[in-house]
C-alpha distance (Angstrom), angle and dihedral (degrees) to the residues before:
residue distance angle dihedral
M1 . . .
R2 3.77 . .
E3 3.80 120.7 .
R4 3.80 121.8 -138.6
V5 3.87 114.8 -144.0
T6 3.77 123.1 -165.8
M7 3.80 121.8 -169.6
R8 3.76 141.3 165.7
L9 3.80 110.8 -133.9
P10 3.82 118.1 -118.6
D11 3.82 128.4 -124.5
L12 3.85 91.9 -96.8
V13 3.81 94.1 72.8
Q14 3.83 97.9 69.3
G15 3.80 107.6 143.0
M16 3.78 97.0 -4.6
R17 3.85 125.9 132.4
L18 3.76 117.1 -97.5
D19 3.84 94.2 -126.5
Q20 3.81 91.5 52.6
V21 3.79 93.1 49.0
L22 3.84 94.5 47.3
A23 3.80 93.1 46.0
S24 3.76 90.0 52.7
E25 3.83 97.5 41.0
L26 3.82 95.5 44.4
Q27 3.84 97.9 34.2
L28 3.81 90.8 -123.5
S29 3.77 129.9 135.7
R30 3.84 115.3 -96.9
S31 3.79 89.7 -122.9
L32 3.80 90.6 56.7
V33 3.80 91.1 48.1
A34 3.79 89.7 49.5
K35 3.78 89.2 52.3
L36 3.82 91.9 49.9
I37 3.82 90.4 50.3
K38 3.87 91.3 48.6
Q39 3.80 89.8 51.0
C40 3.85 89.4 52.7
D41 3.83 90.5 -114.5
V42 3.81 90.6 131.1
K43 3.77 128.7 68.3
V44 3.78 128.8 -177.8
N45 3.77 114.4 -160.1
G46 3.79 87.7 -15.6
K47 3.81 94.9 -54.0
I48 3.83 132.5 106.2
P49 3.83 105.8 -111.9
R50 3.81 135.8 -161.3
K51 3.81 115.2 -109.2
S52 3.81 89.6 -116.4
A53 3.83 93.2 50.6
E54 3.80 113.4 133.9
V55 3.80 112.3 -118.6
F56 3.77 129.6 -152.1
P57 3.81 135.5 -154.5
G58 3.82 109.9 -84.1
D59 3.83 95.2 25.5
Q60 3.82 109.5 146.0
V61 3.81 109.3 -129.9
E62 3.84 125.6 -169.3
V63 3.77 120.6 -168.3
L64 3.78 129.6 -175.2
L65 3.79 101.3 -151.9
P66 3.84 122.3 -144.2
D67 3.83 118.2 -95.4
A68 3.80 108.6 -84.9
S69 3.82 97.0 -176.3
P70 3.84 114.0 133.1
K71 3.84 90.2 -112.3
S72 3.82 91.3 57.7
L73 3.80 91.4 51.1
E74 3.81 95.8 57.2
T75 3.82 114.1 117.8
P76 3.83 101.0 -106.0
F77 3.81 95.8 -170.0
E78 3.73 144.9 56.5
L79 3.79 109.5 -121.4
P80 3.82 110.2 -124.9
V81 3.86 107.3 -125.4
L82 3.77 110.8 -155.1
F83 3.77 98.4 -179.9
E84 3.75 136.5 3.5
D85 3.78 137.5 177.8
A86 3.81 136.4 149.2
D87 3.80 93.2 -70.6
I88 3.75 109.3 29.1
V89 3.78 143.6 33.8
V90 3.81 121.4 -160.9
V91 3.80 116.9 -159.4
N92 3.76 139.0 -178.6
K93 3.82 99.6 -126.1
P94 3.80 112.9 -150.4
V95 3.78 121.5 -134.5
G96 3.83 111.3 -94.2
V97 3.81 94.0 33.3
A98 3.75 118.4 108.8
A99 3.81 120.3 -137.9
H100 3.79 90.5 -132.1
T101 3.83 139.2 -9.9
A102 3.79 119.1 -74.1
P103 3.79 134.6 178.4
G104 3.76 108.2 -67.4
W105 3.83 95.1 7.7
K106 3.82 109.5 130.3
G107 3.79 100.8 164.6
P108 3.80 134.0 88.9
T109 3.79 121.7 -59.3
V110 3.80 136.2 -161.2
N111 3.79 89.8 -122.7
G112 3.82 91.6 53.0
A113 3.82 92.1 48.4
L114 3.78 92.6 48.6
L115 3.80 91.8 47.8
A116 3.81 91.1 47.7
A117 3.82 89.3 51.0
G118 3.82 91.1 51.6
H119 3.86 97.6 -108.8
């Protein structure tokens, strides 16, 4: 189930980009924030913004966060391994897969896929 977050932006955001502010405030990656904006899951003062929109203190922001249920976090792919020996694994990382976990990242990772495959 997706959670809806509503916030009023603090004074520190004067003149910053929306994607930067949301990534910082929500502890999400900027690419995930950009995806949410593109999907119209973000509204600023009731309107659909651009990711580069300038925000101001007091702006009302509403964000529909991605699904964080355990089912949605399962690795839905087999990571293509191009080369492997005792010291190195070379993979073809798909778009939308993070190399490793980061604050706010809830999706699949290369590390997770390699571990799941026994590498």
